[in-house]
N, C-alpha and C positions, 0 to 999 in steps of 0.2 A: 447574398444579402439584398434585401428589397427596401428601397427608400420610398416611403409613401408621402407624397406632397399634400399640403393643406388644400382644402377646397378653395378654389379661386387663386391658387398660386400662379404667379406670372411666368411667362416664358423665360424672362431673365433669371428668375429664381431657379427654374428647372435647369437652365443652362449653367447656372452657378454650381449646382450639385454635380452635373455631368463633368464640368471642368475640374472640380475638386477631386472627384474619383479618378480621373485620368492623371491628375498631378500626383496622386498617391501610387500610381503605377498599375492601375487596373482598368478594365474596360467598363464602360457605362452604356446601358441600353434604356432609353426613354420609352415608356409605354403609356401613351395617352389613353385615358378612359372617359366615359360619359360624364362622371362626376369629378374625378381628380386624376392626376398623373402619378405614375410610379416610375422609379428609376431602378433598374437592376444593376447590381455590381457583379461583374463576371470575373472569376479567377481568384476568389477569396482564398488565401492560403493560411488563414488563421491569424494573420498579423494586422488585420484592419482595425484601426482605431475609430470605432463607430461614433465616439463623442465628437470627433471633428466634423462629421456629417450632420449629426443631430443638432449642432449649434448653428447650422446654416439657415438663412431666412427662407421661409416657405415650407420647411420640413415638418411634417406632422408626426411621423413615426419611422423608426428603423426596425425592420423585422429580420432576424437572423434565420435564414433558411437552412444553413448547414451548421454543424457544431463548431464552436470556437477552437476546439482542439482538432488536430488533423492526424498526426502520426500514431496516436493511441487508439484511433477510432476503427470500428469494423469496416467503415467505408474505405479506409486506407489499406487495411489488411484483413480480408475476410476470415482467414484461417487463424487458429489459436497460436499464440507465441508460446513456445516451450522455453522456460528459463531454467538452465542447469547451473547450480551453484557448486557442485562437486560431483565426481563420478557416482552415478546412481541416484543422485538427489536432484530431481527435476520437477518443476511446477508447471501445470497447464495441460498435462496429458491424462491418461487413464489412471496412473498411479498417484496417490495422495500422500505426500510427505507430512510427517509430524515433527514439529520443532518443539523442544521442551528444555526447561532448565530454570534456574533461579532468576529473579529480577536482577540481582547484582552479584558480581563476583566478589566474594568476601575473603576467601583464603584458598590456599591450594587444597587443603583437606576438604573444604566445603564443595568446591567446584568439581573435584575429582569424584567425590561421593555422588553428587548430582548427575554427572556425566555417565557414570557407570549405571546408575539406577535407570535413567531414561533410555540408555542404549539397550539395557537388558529387557526393558518393557516394550521396546519397538520404535523408539524415535530414531530418526536418521540425521537430525541436526540438533545442535546445542545452542540455546540462547543464554545470554548472560551479559549484563551491562558492566563495562569497564568505565564508561562515562555515564553519569546519571543526571539528567535534567530534573531537578526536584523543585517542588513548589516553594519549599522553605530553603533559604541559603544555609541553614544550620543542620539540615538533614544530610545523611550519608551521600556523598557525591561520587562514589566509586573509587577504584584504585588506579585509574588511568592506565598508563603503559604497563604497569605491573599486572593489572587485570588482563590485558591482552596477552601477555606472556603466559599467564596461567591458563587462559583459554587454549593457547597453542599447545601447552603440555597436555591438556585434556583431550585435544584432537589427536595428538600423537598416541596416547594410550588407548583411546576408544574408537578412533576412526570416524567420529561424528564430524559433520561439517559445522562450521562456526558462523553464527549470525549475531552481530553485535552493533550497537548504535554509535553513530558519529554525531557530534554536536556542532562542529564548525569545520572550516576548510582544512586547517592543520590536523584536526582529529580524524577527518575523513581519509587523508593520506596515510596516517598512522594505522588506522583500522584496516585499510586496504593491504598493509604489509602482513597482517596477522590473520584476518578473517576471510571467509569464503564469500560472504555477502554483507554489504554495508546497510545497516538499518537507519532509516530516517524516521525519527519519532514524530508523534502527533504534534508536539509543540513546534517542530521545525518543518512541517509539511509545506508551509508557504515561505520558507527561508530560501528565496529564489537563487541567491548567490551560492548557497550550499548545494542546491539541486543542480545548478550548472556545473559545480565542481565535481560532484560524483558522476555526472554525465560524462565529463571529460576523462575521469579516472578509468571508466570502462568496466569496473567490477560490477557484478550483479547487485541490484539495489532492492531492498524491501522498503516500500513507502507506505507509512501508516496514515490513515485518515485523520485529519485534524479534529480538535475537540468540538468545533462548531462548523465543520466544513460540509458543504453539499457534495454530492457525487460529481457534479460539474467541476467544483473546486479541486477535488482529488485528481480528476483526469487531466485538468489543466496543469497541475503540479507535475504529474508524470510527463506531460508534454515537454516541460523544461528539460528533463533528463534525456528524453528521446531526441530533442532538438540538438543536443550536443553529440549525437551519434551513438548513444548507448540504448539499445532496445531491450536490455536484460533487466526488466523492472517487474517486480511482484507487488501488487497492491494488497493492502491489509485493512479490513474492517475491524475496528477496535472500540466501537461505541462512540456516541456523541453526547455532549452535555445536554441535559434536559431539565425541566422544572421539578421532576419527581426525585426526592432525596432517598427513596427506598433502596435504590441501587446506585453504584458509583456513576454509571453512564447508561444511556439507552443503547442496547446492542442491536444494531440495525441489520437484521438478516436479509432484508429486501435488497441491500446493497449488492449481495452476491449475484442473484440472477439479473439485476439491473446492469451491473458492470459487464457481465457476460454478454448482454445484448448490445451494449454501447461500445465495448472495447475488446480487442484481441488479447489483452494482457491477462495473466492469471490473477486471481484474487484469493487470499486466504483469510482466515478469521482468527481473532485473538479474544476468546471469551473470558480470559482472566482480567484484562483491562476493561473488557466490555461490560462486565458485571461488578467486579471488585469484591465478589463474595465467593468463597471456596465452594459452598454447596450449590452455587448456580453455574459453576464452570462446566461441570460434566454434562448437564442437560443442554446447555447452549452449544457446547462442542458437538454433541450428537446432532443437534438441529442444524448446525452449520454444514456438516458433511451431507446431511439429507438435502439441504438447500443447494448443494452443488459446489461448495467451497473447494478450492484446489489445494488446500492444506489447512492445518490448524497450528497455532502457536500457543502453548500452554505453559504457565509458570509452575515449576516443580522445585521444591526445596527439601533437602534431607530432614531438616527440622524447622518447619515453618514458624513455630512459636519463637524461634531465636533469630529469624531473618532480620537483616538490617533494613530491608525495604520490602513492602508488599507481602508480608507474611500472611495476612488475612485472606489473600486471594490465591495463595500458592497451594497446590495439591501436595499431599504426602505421596511418597513413591508408590505405596500400594494402591492408593486411589488412582494414580496415573496409569498403573498397570491394568487396572480394571477398565479404565476409560479406553485404552488402546484396544482391548479385546472387543469392546462394544462398537468402537469406530470401525473396526475391521468388518464386523457383521453388517453394519449400516452401509459401508462402502460396497460390499458384495451385493447388497439388495438393490443398489442402483447401477450395477454394472461396472463398478470401479474396484480398485484394490488399494490397500495401504502400502506405501513404499517400505521396503526393508533394505538394510545395509547390504551392499554388494558382498557376495560370498556367503550370505546367510539366508538366501531366498528359500531354500528347502526347509528352513526352520520356521517359516511363517506359519502361524496357527490361525485357523478359522474360528 
C-alpha cells in the first residue's frame, strides 16, 4: 500500500502517517519526492483498514499496490488448487465435472428420476435445493431436512456426489451431514458469518457470485472461507443483474479467464441461472467450457413444465444428454476431458 501525501504536506503530517501505520502493526517507509512525499506500508496481509489512513491530515490518496485478498490469490499459491468433493469428482484439473439436477427437491420420485437421468447422460454430481431462498415469501421454500434425506437416497442409488445450498449457520451444519459440497448461493455471497461458519466446518464449498458482485467482491468472500482454514472452495459464475430485461441475468463469461489469472481456485459456470431461459442454457454452457470453466452446473428436471421452481430454465433430460455430448467434444478440442463416474471410464463416449 502506498500513501501519497498532499502537495505541501508538513513533516508532522508525514510523521503522523508513519506513526499510525506502525501502531497498526506494519512497517512504514517514507519516500520524499521533488513535489510530494509518499509513505509505503510494508507487510500488508490484507487486513489493513485504509480508511483509517485516508482520514489523516495531509493524505491525498491511498493506492493499493497488492490485492486486498491474499490466500485466494495467485501470488499466494501459483499452482491450481484441485477441489475434490467425492472420489473421482474433482474441480480444477484437466477433467471437467458436470453437476446437474432440479432447482428444488420436490419428492422422492422426482429427485430419483432426475438423478438417474443426469447420471445416465454423464453428470458426476447432483444438484437440488432442500432449502430455497426465494424472492417471494409465498413461493416454494424447499423440503428442508426431508429434502436432504431424499438427496442422500439419490446418492445411494446413483453414486452421484451431492451439491446443495445452505442458507444459515444451522442449515450449513445440517447440509454438511448429508451433502458432499455445501453451496453458498448468490444472495448469501456476502453473508460473512455464514462464510466463516462453512470455513470452520471444513467441507468443500461452492461459492456463487452475488447478483451485483464484482470479481473482487467474489474473491474477498472466498477469502473469508480460506481465512478459517478451508481451502476447498469452488467459485461459480452465475450471472449478474443488469439493465437489460431480455434475459434473467448477464452471464459474464469473462469471469472465467479473469479468475484464473487472479486466483488459484477453480471456477465453474451456471448458465441456467446466468440466462434464465432454457434455449440459452446449451449455447452458454458450450461457451463456458470453451472459455476454460472448470465445470458446469445445469438445471435438469424430469418434467420442467411441472417444476415448483425455475422450470422455465430447466432442461429436459434428452436436452441435457445432447448437451453433455457436445461438451465432451468441446473439452477434447481444448485438451481437456469431461469427468465420468468412477468405474464407468471405459463407457465415456466421444
